[in-house]
ZATI-91484 format. One record per residue (C-alpha): residue number from 1; residue in one letter; x negated, z, y. Coordinates in nm, 3 decimals, padded with zeros to 5 digits, m for minus. Layout:
N
+------+------+---------+---------+---------+
: resi : resn :       x :       z :       y :
+------+------+---------+---------+---------+
:  NUM :    A :       X :       Z :       Y :
...
+------+------+---------+---------+---------+
REM end
This chain:
444
+------+------+---------+---------+---------+
: resi : resn :       x :       z :       y :
+------+------+---------+---------+---------+
:    1 :    M : m21.556 : m02.412 : m03.094 :
:    2 :    N : m21.820 : m02.167 : m03.205 :
:    3 :    W : m21.859 : m01.821 : m03.053 :
:    4 :    L : m22.237 : m01.815 : m03.080 :
:    5 :    Q : m22.263 : m02.143 : m02.890 :
:    6 :    L : m21.990 : m02.053 : m02.639 :
:    7 :    I : m22.167 : m01.739 : m02.516 :
:    8 :    S : m22.483 : m01.876 : m02.357 :
:    9 :    N : m22.694 : m01.701 : m02.093 :
:   10 :    K : m22.862 : m02.024 : m01.982 :
:   11 :    R : m22.856 : m02.042 : m01.601 :
:   12 :    L : m22.742 : m02.341 : m01.397 :
:   13 :    G : m23.038 : m02.472 : m01.200 :
:   14 :    Q : m23.287 : m02.259 : m01.393 :
:   15 :    E : m23.247 : m02.400 : m01.740 :
:   16 :    Q : m23.622 : m02.393 : m01.800 :
:   17 :    H : m23.674 : m02.038 : m01.674 :
:   18 :    S : m23.683 : m01.739 : m01.905 :
:   19 :    L : m23.827 : m01.468 : m01.676 :
:   20 :    R : m23.649 : m01.132 : m01.660 :
:   21 :    H : m23.717 : m00.883 : m01.384 :
:   22 :    D : m23.535 : m00.578 : m01.519 :
:   23 :    D : m23.334 : m00.451 : m01.814 :
:   24 :    R : m22.996 : m00.579 : m01.699 :
:   25 :    S : m22.835 : m00.843 : m01.917 :
:   26 :    E : m22.807 : m01.190 : m01.768 :
:   27 :    F : m22.429 : m01.149 : m01.752 :
:   28 :    K : m22.460 : m00.820 : m01.564 :
:   29 :    R : m22.692 : m00.996 : m01.318 :
:   30 :    D : m22.417 : m01.255 : m01.261 :
:   31 :    G : m22.173 : m00.986 : m01.151 :
:   32 :    D : m22.425 : m00.810 : m00.928 :
:   33 :    R : m22.510 : m01.141 : m00.762 :
:   34 :    L : m22.144 : m01.195 : m00.669 :
:   35 :    I : m22.077 : m00.845 : m00.541 :
:   36 :    Y : m22.365 : m00.862 : m00.295 :
:   37 :    S : m22.270 : m01.207 : m00.168 :
:   38 :    A : m22.109 : m01.292 :  00.167 :
:   39 :    P : m21.826 : m01.506 :  00.016 :
:   40 :    F : m21.721 : m01.211 : m00.200 :
:   41 :    R : m21.724 : m00.970 :  00.094 :
:   42 :    R : m21.507 : m01.208 :  00.296 :
:   43 :    L : m21.227 : m01.164 :  00.043 :
:   44 :    Q : m21.145 : m00.832 :  00.211 :
:   45 :    N : m20.997 : m01.026 :  00.503 :
:   46 :    K : m20.803 : m01.284 :  00.306 :
:   47 :    T : m20.432 : m01.256 :  00.234 :
:   48 :    Q : m20.324 : m01.195 : m00.124 :
:   49 :    V : m19.944 : m01.203 : m00.079 :
:   50 :    F : m19.846 : m00.965 :  00.197 :
:   51 :    P : m19.985 : m00.965 :  00.554 :
:   52 :    L : m20.312 : m00.779 :  00.592 :
:   53 :    P : m20.240 : m00.408 :  00.630 :
:   54 :    G : m20.128 : m00.214 :  00.928 :
:   55 :    S : m20.022 :  00.142 :  00.852 :
:   56 :    I : m19.951 :  00.062 :  00.485 :
:   57 :    F : m20.240 : m00.068 :  00.277 :
:   58 :    V : m20.146 : m00.347 :  00.039 :
:   59 :    H : m20.364 : m00.573 : m00.171 :
:   60 :    N : m20.592 : m00.832 : m00.022 :
:   61 :    R : m20.803 : m01.086 : m00.214 :
:   62 :    L : m21.087 : m00.836 : m00.251 :
:   63 :    T : m20.888 : m00.548 : m00.396 :
:   64 :    H : m20.703 : m00.791 : m00.621 :
:   65 :    S : m21.030 : m00.940 : m00.748 :
:   66 :    L : m21.175 : m00.595 : m00.817 :
:   67 :    E : m20.868 : m00.500 : m01.019 :
:   68 :    V : m20.874 : m00.829 : m01.213 :
:   69 :    S : m21.242 : m00.768 : m01.283 :
:   70 :    S : m21.179 : m00.414 : m01.408 :
:   71 :    L : m20.892 : m00.518 : m01.632 :
:   72 :    G : m21.090 : m00.820 : m01.753 :
:   73 :    K : m21.367 : m00.585 : m01.868 :
:   74 :    S : m21.117 : m00.386 : m02.074 :
:   75 :    L : m20.966 : m00.699 : m02.226 :
:   76 :    G : m21.306 : m00.844 : m02.314 :
:   77 :    D : m21.442 : m00.522 : m02.460 :
:   78 :    D : m21.135 : m00.465 : m02.675 :
:   79 :    V : m21.134 : m00.823 : m02.802 :
:   80 :    A : m21.508 : m00.803 : m02.878 :
:   81 :    R : m21.459 : m00.491 : m03.090 :
:   82 :    R : m21.172 : m00.634 : m03.287 :
:   83 :    L : m21.330 : m00.973 : m03.349 :
:   84 :    A : m21.663 : m00.817 : m03.445 :
:   85 :    D : m21.477 : m00.636 : m03.725 :
:   86 :    R : m21.336 : m00.971 : m03.836 :
:   87 :    H : m21.668 : m01.155 : m03.795 :
:   88 :    P : m21.955 : m00.913 : m03.871 :
:   89 :    E : m22.207 : m01.189 : m03.799 :
:   90 :    L : m22.119 : m01.155 : m03.428 :
:   91 :    R : m22.251 : m00.798 : m03.409 :
:   92 :    G : m22.580 : m00.768 : m03.227 :
:   93 :    T : m22.534 : m01.106 : m03.052 :
:   94 :    L : m22.446 : m01.205 : m02.696 :
:   95 :    F : m22.083 : m01.213 : m02.811 :
:   96 :    E : m22.069 : m00.835 : m02.764 :
:   97 :    E : m22.107 : m00.890 : m02.389 :
:   98 :    I : m21.786 : m01.086 : m02.342 :
:   99 :    G : m21.634 : m00.793 : m02.153 :
:  100 :    T : m21.906 : m00.826 : m01.888 :
:  101 :    I : m21.854 : m01.203 : m01.869 :
:  102 :    V : m21.478 : m01.168 : m01.814 :
:  103 :    Q : m21.544 : m00.890 : m01.565 :
:  104 :    T : m21.762 : m01.125 : m01.359 :
:  105 :    A : m21.515 : m01.413 : m01.391 :
:  106 :    G : m21.253 : m01.179 : m01.246 :
:  107 :    L : m21.473 : m01.116 : m00.944 :
:  108 :    A : m21.524 : m01.491 : m00.891 :
:  109 :    H : m21.185 : m01.641 : m00.969 :
:  110 :    D : m21.043 : m01.625 : m00.613 :
:  111 :    M : m21.363 : m01.683 : m00.414 :
:  112 :    G : m21.262 : m02.041 : m00.336 :
:  113 :    N : m20.920 : m01.956 : m00.195 :
:  114 :    P : m20.868 : m02.047 :  00.172 :
:  115 :    P : m20.718 : m01.810 :  00.431 :
:  116 :    F : m20.350 : m01.712 :  00.426 :
:  117 :    G : m20.289 : m01.725 :  00.052 :
:  118 :    H : m20.110 : m02.018 : m00.104 :
:  119 :    S : m19.986 : m02.142 :  00.234 :
:  120 :    G : m20.352 : m02.215 :  00.317 :
:  121 :    E : m20.385 : m02.432 :  00.007 :
:  122 :    K : m20.061 : m02.609 :  00.092 :
:  123 :    A : m20.169 : m02.673 :  00.450 :
:  124 :    I : m20.488 : m02.844 :  00.331 :
:  125 :    Q : m20.302 : m03.058 :  00.076 :
:  126 :    T : m20.022 : m03.166 :  00.306 :
:  127 :    F : m20.252 : m03.244 :  00.597 :
:  128 :    F : m20.359 : m03.548 :  00.397 :
:  129 :    T : m20.020 : m03.639 :  00.249 :
:  130 :    E : m19.772 : m03.550 :  00.525 :
:  131 :    D : m19.976 : m03.505 :  00.843 :
:  132 :    S : m20.224 : m03.702 :  01.049 :
:  133 :    G : m20.483 : m03.704 :  00.768 :
:  134 :    N : m20.287 : m03.970 :  00.582 :
:  135 :    F : m20.482 : m04.245 :  00.761 :
:  136 :    L : m20.783 : m04.153 :  00.544 :
:  137 :    R : m20.606 : m04.275 :  00.232 :
:  138 :    H : m20.781 : m04.612 :  00.239 :
:  139 :    K : m21.111 : m04.490 :  00.380 :
:  140 :    V : m21.212 : m04.277 :  00.078 :
:  141 :    S : m21.233 : m04.328 : m00.297 :
:  142 :    Q : m20.933 : m04.265 : m00.522 :
:  143 :    A : m21.112 : m03.977 : m00.695 :
:  144 :    F : m21.185 : m03.807 : m00.363 :
:  145 :    W : m20.829 : m03.863 : m00.243 :
:  146 :    D : m20.697 : m03.700 : m00.561 :
:  147 :    D : m20.923 : m03.400 : m00.497 :
:  148 :    I : m20.826 : m03.335 : m00.136 :
:  149 :    T : m20.452 : m03.397 : m00.181 :
:  150 :    H : m20.447 : m03.148 : m00.470 :
:  151 :    F : m20.690 : m02.900 : m00.308 :
:  152 :    E : m20.702 : m02.601 : m00.542 :
:  153 :    G : m20.861 : m02.260 : m00.491 :
:  154 :    N : m20.989 : m02.229 : m00.847 :
:  155 :    A : m21.160 : m02.569 : m00.833 :
:  156 :    N : m21.307 : m02.468 : m00.499 :
:  157 :    A : m21.443 : m02.148 : m00.655 :
:  158 :    F : m21.633 : m02.357 : m00.909 :
:  159 :    R : m21.774 : m02.568 : m00.623 :
:  160 :    L : m21.874 : m02.258 : m00.427 :
:  161 :    L : m22.055 : m02.118 : m00.730 :
:  162 :    T : m22.234 : m02.438 : m00.836 :
:  163 :    H : m22.280 : m02.670 : m00.537 :
:  164 :    Q : m22.620 : m02.698 : m00.373 :
:  165 :    F : m22.538 : m02.649 : m00.005 :
:  166 :    V : m22.790 : m02.762 :  00.258 :
:  167 :    G : m23.099 : m02.545 :  00.254 :
:  168 :    R : m22.981 : m02.352 : m00.052 :
:  169 :    R : m23.130 : m02.353 : m00.399 :
:  170 :    K : m23.032 : m02.584 : m00.680 :
:  171 :    G : m22.752 : m02.447 : m00.896 :
:  172 :    G : m22.560 : m02.268 : m00.620 :
:  173 :    F : m22.530 : m01.906 : m00.725 :
:  174 :    V : m22.740 : m01.991 : m01.034 :
:  175 :    M : m22.490 : m01.830 : m01.273 :
:  176 :    T : m22.494 : m01.837 : m01.651 :
:  177 :    Y : m22.315 : m02.121 : m01.826 :
:  178 :    A : m22.075 : m01.885 : m02.004 :
:  179 :    T : m21.969 : m01.712 : m01.682 :
:  180 :    L : m21.914 : m02.040 : m01.497 :
:  181 :    A : m21.703 : m02.185 : m01.779 :
:  182 :    S : m21.494 : m01.866 : m01.787 :
:  183 :    V : m21.392 : m01.912 : m01.423 :
:  184 :    V : m21.239 : m02.260 : m01.466 :
:  185 :    K : m20.869 : m02.216 : m01.549 :
:  186 :    Y : m20.777 : m02.584 : m01.561 :
:  187 :    P : m21.074 : m02.783 : m01.700 :
:  188 :    R : m20.958 : m03.128 : m01.598 :
:  189 :    A : m21.006 : m03.376 : m01.314 :
:  190 :    S : m20.768 : m03.378 : m01.016 :
:  191 :    S : m20.625 : m03.715 : m01.125 :
:  192 :    L : m20.474 : m03.525 : m01.421 :
:  193 :    A : m20.332 : m03.244 : m01.206 :
:  194 :    G : m19.974 : m03.369 : m01.237 :
:  195 :    D : m19.679 : m03.209 : m01.061 :
:  196 :    H : m19.820 : m02.857 : m01.093 :
:  197 :    G : m20.126 : m02.964 : m00.890 :
:  198 :    K : m20.378 : m02.764 : m01.093 :
:  199 :    F : m20.725 : m02.888 : m01.180 :
:  200 :    G : m21.067 : m02.737 : m01.240 :
:  201 :    F : m21.338 : m02.916 : m01.045 :
:  202 :    F : m21.381 : m03.168 : m00.767 :
:  203 :    Y : m21.526 : m03.500 : m00.873 :
:  204 :    S : m21.851 : m03.408 : m00.695 :
:  205 :    E : m21.893 : m03.115 : m00.937 :
:  206 :    A : m21.750 : m03.291 : m01.244 :
:  207 :    P : m22.098 : m03.374 : m01.383 :
:  208 :    I : m22.192 : m03.006 : m01.356 :
:  209 :    Y : m21.886 : m02.894 : m01.551 :
:  210 :    E : m21.943 : m03.171 : m01.806 :
:  211 :    K : m22.302 : m03.054 : m01.855 :
:  212 :    I : m22.195 : m02.690 : m01.900 :
:  213 :    A : m21.905 : m02.772 : m02.131 :
:  214 :    D : m22.109 : m02.998 : m02.356 :
:  215 :    E : m22.386 : m02.738 : m02.380 :
:  216 :    L : m22.135 : m02.469 : m02.482 :
:  217 :    G : m21.956 : m02.694 : m02.728 :
:  218 :    I : m21.624 : m02.683 : m02.544 :
:  219 :    I : m21.392 : m02.942 : m02.697 :
:  220 :    R : m21.362 : m03.257 : m02.492 :
:  221 :    M : m21.003 : m03.385 : m02.486 :
:  222 :    S : m21.068 : m03.714 : m02.303 :
:  223 :    A : m21.239 : m04.028 : m02.425 :
:  224 :    L : m21.549 : m04.166 : m02.259 :
:  225 :    G : m21.461 : m04.349 : m01.941 :
:  226 :    E : m21.139 : m04.151 : m01.889 :
:  227 :    P : m21.098 : m03.869 : m01.632 :
:  228 :    L : m21.259 : m03.553 : m01.767 :
:  229 :    R : m21.039 : m03.313 : m01.959 :
:  230 :    Y : m21.160 : m03.028 : m02.178 :
:  231 :    A : m21.009 : m02.747 : m02.377 :
:  232 :    R : m21.043 : m02.411 : m02.207 :
:  233 :    H : m21.339 : m02.186 : m02.270 :
:  234 :    P : m21.175 : m01.906 : m02.473 :
:  235 :    L : m21.267 : m01.635 : m02.221 :
:  236 :    V : m21.058 : m01.814 : m01.957 :
:  237 :    Y : m20.752 : m01.681 : m02.140 :
:  238 :    L : m20.870 : m01.323 : m02.087 :
:  239 :    M : m20.957 : m01.375 : m01.720 :
:  240 :    E : m20.620 : m01.544 : m01.663 :
:  241 :    A : m20.437 : m01.261 : m01.840 :
:  242 :    A : m20.606 : m01.004 : m01.617 :
:  243 :    D : m20.506 : m01.211 : m01.314 :
:  244 :    D : m20.147 : m01.255 : m01.434 :
:  245 :    I : m20.104 : m00.884 : m01.504 :
:  246 :    C : m20.261 : m00.767 : m01.179 :
:  247 :    Y : m20.083 : m00.995 : m00.937 :
:  248 :    E : m19.741 : m00.947 : m01.097 :
:  249 :    I : m19.751 : m00.571 : m01.150 :
:  250 :    M : m19.940 : m00.487 : m00.830 :
:  251 :    D : m19.705 : m00.703 : m00.621 :
:  252 :    I : m19.419 : m00.496 : m00.760 :
:  253 :    E : m19.598 : m00.175 : m00.658 :
:  254 :    D : m19.683 : m00.310 : m00.311 :
:  255 :    S : m19.320 : m00.413 : m00.264 :
:  256 :    H : m19.211 : m00.057 : m00.324 :
:  257 :    K : m19.460 :  00.068 : m00.064 :
:  258 :    L : m19.320 : m00.183 :  00.186 :
:  259 :    R : m18.960 : m00.089 :  00.093 :
:  260 :    I : m18.878 : m00.439 : m00.020 :
:  261 :    L : m18.783 : m00.294 : m00.359 :
:  262 :    S : m18.609 :  00.040 : m00.403 :
:  263 :    F : m18.754 :  00.317 : m00.617 :
:  264 :    E : m18.489 :  00.253 : m00.881 :
:  265 :    E : m18.557 : m00.122 : m00.893 :
:  266 :    T : m18.932 : m00.069 : m00.919 :
:  267 :    R : m18.898 :  00.200 : m01.185 :
:  268 :    D : m18.669 : m00.010 : m01.400 :
:  269 :    L : m18.895 : m00.315 : m01.379 :
:  270 :    L : m19.209 : m00.122 : m01.474 :
:  271 :    L : m19.041 :  00.075 : m01.753 :
:  272 :    G : m18.886 : m00.247 : m01.885 :
:  273 :    F : m19.200 : m00.307 : m02.092 :
:  274 :    F : m19.118 : m00.011 : m02.321 :
:  275 :    D : m18.859 :  00.083 : m02.581 :
:  276 :    E : m18.616 :  00.364 : m02.511 :
:  277 :    N : m18.819 :  00.629 : m02.692 :
:  278 :    T : m19.135 :  00.546 : m02.500 :
:  279 :    K : m18.945 :  00.538 : m02.170 :
:  280 :    H : m18.814 :  00.885 : m02.246 :
:  281 :    N : m19.164 :  01.013 : m02.322 :
:  282 :    I : m19.303 :  00.866 : m01.997 :
:  283 :    L : m19.028 :  01.025 : m01.789 :
:  284 :    Q : m19.058 :  01.354 : m01.977 :
:  285 :    R : m19.430 :  01.372 : m01.907 :
:  286 :    L : m19.368 :  01.337 : m01.535 :
:  287 :    K : m19.104 :  01.609 : m01.559 :
:  288 :    D : m19.334 :  01.841 : m01.755 :
:  289 :    E : m19.613 :  01.791 : m01.501 :
:  290 :    E : m19.366 :  01.842 : m01.213 :
:  291 :    V : m19.448 :  01.509 : m01.049 :
:  292 :    T : m19.165 :  01.468 : m00.800 :
:  293 :    D : m19.329 :  01.236 : m00.545 :
:  294 :    E : m19.174 :  00.892 : m00.591 :
:  295 :    N : m19.489 :  00.703 : m00.493 :
:  296 :    E : m19.690 :  00.898 : m00.750 :
:  297 :    Q : m19.429 :  00.826 : m01.014 :
:  298 :    I : m19.451 :  00.454 : m00.941 :
:  299 :    V : m19.830 :  00.472 : m00.973 :
:  300 :    Y : m19.789 :  00.625 : m01.319 :
:  301 :    F : m19.528 :  00.368 : m01.425 :
:  302 :    R : m19.759 :  00.091 : m01.305 :
:  303 :    A : m20.052 :  00.232 : m01.503 :
:  304 :    C : m19.839 :  00.249 : m01.817 :
:  305 :    A : m19.716 : m00.110 : m01.771 :
:  306 :    V : m20.068 : m00.245 : m01.716 :
:  307 :    G : m20.194 : m00.057 : m02.022 :
:  308 :    K : m19.915 : m00.196 : m02.238 :
:  309 :    L : m19.972 : m00.552 : m02.122 :
:  310 :    E : m20.346 : m00.519 : m02.180 :
:  311 :    H : m20.283 : m00.408 : m02.537 :
:  312 :    E : m20.038 : m00.693 : m02.599 :
:  313 :    C : m20.276 : m00.956 : m02.456 :
:  314 :    V : m20.563 : m00.833 : m02.673 :
:  315 :    K : m20.337 : m00.858 : m02.976 :
:  316 :    A : m20.222 : m01.208 : m02.875 :
:  317 :    F : m20.582 : m01.326 : m02.833 :
:  318 :    V : m20.694 : m01.188 : m03.169 :
:  319 :    D : m20.383 : m01.319 : m03.347 :
:  320 :    H : m20.432 : m01.667 : m03.199 :
:  321 :    E : m20.812 : m01.680 : m03.220 :
:  322 :    E : m20.813 : m01.990 : m03.442 :
:  323 :    E : m20.582 : m02.186 : m03.209 :
:  324 :    I : m20.787 : m02.080 : m02.906 :
:  325 :    L : m21.111 : m02.196 : m03.069 :
:  326 :    N : m20.945 : m02.522 : m03.172 :
:  327 :    G : m20.814 : m02.582 : m02.820 :
:  328 :    T : m20.454 : m02.596 : m02.942 :
:  329 :    L : m20.299 : m02.276 : m02.806 :
:  330 :    Q : m19.994 : m02.353 : m02.595 :
:  331 :    G : m19.946 : m02.155 : m02.276 :
:  332 :    S : m20.122 : m01.843 : m02.151 :
:  333 :    L : m20.172 : m01.514 : m02.335 :
:  334 :    I : m19.872 : m01.373 : m02.146 :
:  335 :    D : m19.667 : m01.657 : m02.295 :
:  336 :    N : m19.774 : m01.543 : m02.642 :
:  337 :    I : m19.722 : m01.166 : m02.630 :
:  338 :    A : m19.438 : m00.992 : m02.814 :
:  339 :    E : m19.089 : m01.091 : m02.701 :
:  340 :    P : m18.983 : m00.754 : m02.543 :
:  341 :    Q : m19.289 : m00.747 : m02.317 :
:  342 :    R : m19.267 : m01.121 : m02.246 :
:  343 :    E : m18.905 : m01.079 : m02.138 :
:  344 :    A : m18.993 : m00.780 : m01.919 :
:  345 :    Y : m19.267 : m00.985 : m01.753 :
:  346 :    R : m19.017 : m01.266 : m01.690 :
:  347 :    A : m18.781 : m01.015 : m01.530 :
:  348 :    C : m19.060 : m00.906 : m01.295 :
:  349 :    S : m19.137 : m01.270 : m01.213 :
:  350 :    K : m18.774 : m01.346 : m01.131 :
:  351 :    V : m18.746 : m01.050 : m00.896 :
:  352 :    S : m19.081 : m01.137 : m00.737 :
:  353 :    Y : m18.973 : m01.493 : m00.670 :
:  354 :    K : m18.637 : m01.393 : m00.527 :
:  355 :    K : m18.713 : m01.074 : m00.335 :
:  356 :    I : m19.089 : m01.063 : m00.276 :
:  357 :    Y : m19.227 : m01.412 : m00.227 :
:  358 :    H : m18.930 : m01.503 : m00.008 :
:  359 :    S : m18.926 : m01.176 :  00.185 :
:  360 :    K : m18.960 : m01.184 :  00.563 :
:  361 :    P : m19.316 : m01.038 :  00.580 :
:  362 :    V : m19.442 : m01.298 :  00.332 :
:  363 :    L : m19.260 : m01.588 :  00.495 :
:  364 :    D : m19.387 : m01.483 :  00.838 :
:  365 :    V : m19.752 : m01.486 :  00.733 :
:  366 :    E : m19.701 : m01.818 :  00.552 :
:  367 :    L : m19.545 : m01.979 :  00.859 :
:  368 :    S : m19.815 : m01.853 :  01.092 :
:  369 :    G : m20.093 : m01.928 :  00.844 :
:  370 :    Y : m19.968 : m02.279 :  00.784 :
:  371 :    K : m19.967 : m02.356 :  01.156 :
:  372 :    I : m20.317 : m02.216 :  01.203 :
:  373 :    M : m20.455 : m02.409 :  00.906 :
:  374 :    E : m20.279 : m02.729 :  01.011 :
:  375 :    T : m20.440 : m02.708 :  01.355 :
:  376 :    L : m20.785 : m02.633 :  01.215 :
:  377 :    M : m20.759 : m02.923 :  00.971 :
:  378 :    R : m20.644 : m03.172 :  01.234 :
:  379 :    T : m20.912 : m03.065 :  01.481 :
:  380 :    F : m21.214 : m03.044 :  01.250 :
:  381 :    I : m21.128 : m03.344 :  01.032 :
:  382 :    G : m21.086 : m03.541 :  01.353 :
:  383 :    A : m21.433 : m03.431 :  01.459 :
:  384 :    A : m21.580 : m03.526 :  01.121 :
:  385 :    V : m21.427 : m03.874 :  01.136 :
:  386 :    H : m21.506 : m03.945 :  01.503 :
:  387 :    Q : m21.848 : m03.785 :  01.535 :
:  388 :    E : m21.940 : m03.991 :  01.839 :
:  389 :    K : m21.692 : m03.813 :  02.070 :
:  390 :    F : m21.813 : m03.540 :  02.304 :
:  391 :    H : m21.552 : m03.288 :  02.189 :
:  392 :    S : m21.636 : m03.367 :  01.826 :
:  393 :    Q : m21.997 : m03.273 :  01.889 :
:  394 :    Q : m21.886 : m02.944 :  02.044 :
:  395 :    L : m21.684 : m02.866 :  01.733 :
:  396 :    I : m21.956 : m02.979 :  01.493 :
:  397 :    N : m22.201 : m02.743 :  01.662 :
:  398 :    R : m21.987 : m02.451 :  01.537 :
:  399 :    F : m22.068 : m02.532 :  01.173 :
:  400 :    S : m22.325 : m02.334 :  00.980 :
:  401 :    S : m22.632 : m02.536 :  00.884 :
:  402 :    Q : m22.540 : m02.510 :  00.514 :
:  403 :    Y : m22.250 : m02.753 :  00.564 :
:  404 :    D : m22.351 : m03.119 :  00.565 :
:  405 :    I : m22.123 : m03.209 :  00.854 :
:  406 :    R : m22.372 : m03.459 :  01.002 :
:  407 :    S : m22.400 : m03.667 :  00.685 :
:  408 :    N : m22.371 : m04.045 :  00.711 :
:  409 :    D : m22.113 : m04.033 :  00.430 :
:  410 :    L : m21.751 : m03.977 :  00.538 :
:  411 :    E : m21.646 : m03.801 :  00.216 :
:  412 :    T : m21.938 : m03.558 :  00.246 :
:  413 :    R : m21.835 : m03.475 :  00.604 :
:  414 :    I : m21.472 : m03.420 :  00.506 :
:  415 :    M : m21.581 : m03.195 :  00.222 :
:  416 :    A : m21.800 : m03.001 :  00.466 :
:  417 :    V : m21.489 : m02.933 :  00.676 :
:  418 :    L : m21.300 : m02.810 :  00.369 :
:  419 :    D : m21.596 : m02.588 :  00.276 :
:  420 :    Y : m21.604 : m02.444 :  00.628 :
:  421 :    I : m21.230 : m02.382 :  00.664 :
:  422 :    S : m21.170 : m02.253 :  00.310 :
:  423 :    G : m21.452 : m02.003 :  00.358 :
:  424 :    M : m21.290 : m01.849 :  00.665 :
:  425 :    T : m21.118 : m01.512 :  00.660 :
:  426 :    D : m20.767 : m01.487 :  00.801 :
:  427 :    V : m20.898 : m01.307 :  01.110 :
:  428 :    Y : m21.174 : m01.563 :  01.173 :
:  429 :    A : m20.934 : m01.855 :  01.123 :
:  430 :    L : m20.697 : m01.702 :  01.378 :
:  431 :    D : m20.984 : m01.649 :  01.622 :
:  432 :    I : m21.104 : m02.011 :  01.593 :
:  433 :    Y : m20.745 : m02.137 :  01.621 :
:  434 :    Q : m20.695 : m01.946 :  01.946 :
:  435 :    K : m21.023 : m02.070 :  02.090 :
:  436 :    I : m20.979 : m02.438 :  02.009 :
:  437 :    S : m20.616 : m02.422 :  02.127 :
:  438 :    G : m20.720 : m02.269 :  02.459 :
:  439 :    I : m20.513 : m01.957 :  02.391 :
:  440 :    A : m20.808 : m01.719 :  02.404 :
:  441 :    L : m21.143 : m01.716 :  02.581 :
:  442 :    P : m21.453 : m01.525 :  02.475 :
:  443 :    I : m21.502 : m01.205 :  02.668 :
:  444 :    V : m21.789 : m01.264 :  02.908 :
+------+------+---------+---------+---------+
REM end
């Protein structure tokens, strides 16, 4: 792949337009467009890992996305500087804006996630495979069935950004090709998702991704006639690294705030990324500055760990540039950093899996969220399939006009339900659940 072709500011849906209204770069306009959008704002009321905050503020999807975006900017800027020294011909080109592209991809990467974190994704998938939605198996195409039984937040983000909803303009958010390609972590069709269940685009948006990828010169890994599979756009590695670093390290910090992890456990995990001399210097600085508050110490340890991982991921990207451009790099950037830091990250992951992701607060929100999502899916999919029923019409009238819930095509109606439910916040999903279950009545 070629950097100068990969970094294109051509806009989806406005390929023939070249008008500029101000001095912002096209990639900066992408980011501004997301920040001012309703789907981005709704992330503030979507679960990241822990239940939405009471007296202790922990991360939600919005704060997580902002942190991924910030770290992505640093990763992109640092990579741009180092590769411009290696390839002087890239200076003065759009390549120098890769930090802004990764920054925007960080804002967008979770916009397609449904309420209640990963339990929301699981509830959608299993409704069709284990619940009453299984009867649809022979009423829809195989490609559509693969999509809905592997429902994936990242693929849904690409749909949200590119799909022309009813009454909306062509091209969705009308983003640049480079930004859109940088959001797609798993550039393959759902039929290739495998056991891990990860894919990059629904079959309804596959032609859009194919168009973008071919324009950017992204390597196609599948033959004509086979399910689409591409190499990653190189900037996906940087967006993914920012995501990996933020969710792992920030979950550790949140767990300390919630007293799931002790101060000593948290300190040792975060300082595990450094050699003994550096650990000593970090602790000595806190001593010299008389920082005795444990929470403030953890904040400093976290900042040091994030900084170290950022440096290691930049180095890994630059060292493996040729493999990345050839589409042959195995694993993520985290998988390719130096062994001491890779092992420290694994140690954090093991503790997270054992003590955090299976902690009571997390399990409680997953159990409740799963039940809410299961009920919403059963009710609204039922309405989409049996439109002629009186109660179905009542439910359909709740949909925003942008969702094509009245289409004559069954798959389009089912997708409209998934668009509607996945766009809900946790609080709104709970409210609708209570109303359709007869648990709550509107205040009159």
